[in-house]
C-alpha positions in Angstrom: -12.9 -30.6 75.4 -15.9 -33.4 75.3 -19.3 -32.6 74.4 -22.5 -34.7 74.8 -24.6 -35.1 72.0 -28.1 -36.5 71.8 -29.0 -37.5 68.0 -32.0 -38.0 65.9 -31.6 -39.8 62.5 -34.2 -39.2 59.4 -35.4 -36.0 59.6 -36.5 -33.9 56.4 -34.5 -30.7 57.9 -31.3 -30.9 60.0 -30.6 -28.7 63.1 -28.4 -28.2 65.8 -29.1 -26.7 68.7 -27.0 -25.9 71.9 -28.7 -27.4 74.9 -26.2 -26.5 77.9 -22.2 -25.5 77.4 -21.4 -29.0 76.9 -24.4 -30.6 75.1 -26.0 -30.5 71.7 -29.4 -31.6 70.2 -28.8 -32.7 66.7 -31.6 -33.9 63.9 -30.0 -35.2 60.5 -31.4 -36.5 57.6 -28.9 -39.2 57.2 -30.2 -42.9 58.3 -28.0 -44.6 61.3 -26.5 -46.9 59.0 -22.9 -47.4 57.4 -21.7 -44.9 59.9 -23.6 -42.3 57.5 -25.3 -40.4 60.6 -22.2 -40.3 62.4 -20.0 -38.9 59.4 -22.6 -36.1 59.2 -22.9 -35.3 63.0 -18.8 -34.9 63.2 -19.3 -32.4 59.9 -21.8 -30.1 61.9 -20.3 -30.1 64.8 -16.9 -28.9 62.9 -19.2 -26.2 61.0 -20.1 -25.1 64.6 -17.0 -24.8 65.9 -15.3 -23.5 62.8 -14.3 -25.6 60.1 -10.6 -25.0 59.9 -8.7 -26.0 62.6 -10.8 -28.5 64.3 -10.6 -31.9 65.0 -14.0 -33.9 65.8 -13.9 -37.8 67.1 -16.6 -39.3 68.3 -15.1 -40.8 71.4 -18.2 -43.2 72.9 -21.6 -43.9 71.5 -21.0 -44.9 67.7 -24.0 -47.2 67.7 -26.3 -45.0 70.2 -28.5 -42.0 69.7 -26.5 -40.4 72.9 -22.7 -39.9 71.8 -19.6 -38.2 73.7 -17.1 -36.0 71.1 -14.0 -34.7 71.5 -13.7 -31.4 69.8 -10.0 -30.2 69.8 -9.3 -26.7 68.3 -5.9 -27.1 66.9 -5.5 -23.2 64.9 -8.0 -20.5 66.2 -8.4 -19.3 62.7 -11.9 -19.4 61.0 
């Protein structure tokens, strides 16, 4: 499945908000440099869907605040 993510970086507190069935708004503490924010976004989405058995990849928007992520559930156990 593909999801759309709107990202805001350098916030004091992190949050993830589901805005629709396939869209999320995410705030992260990391800066948007050297892939730090992207790595944290992937971690947060994995937690949202259950850490074990979930493969998350950024499909487009690596350098943008609007991203499309691919989320593949490999194993139904959480």
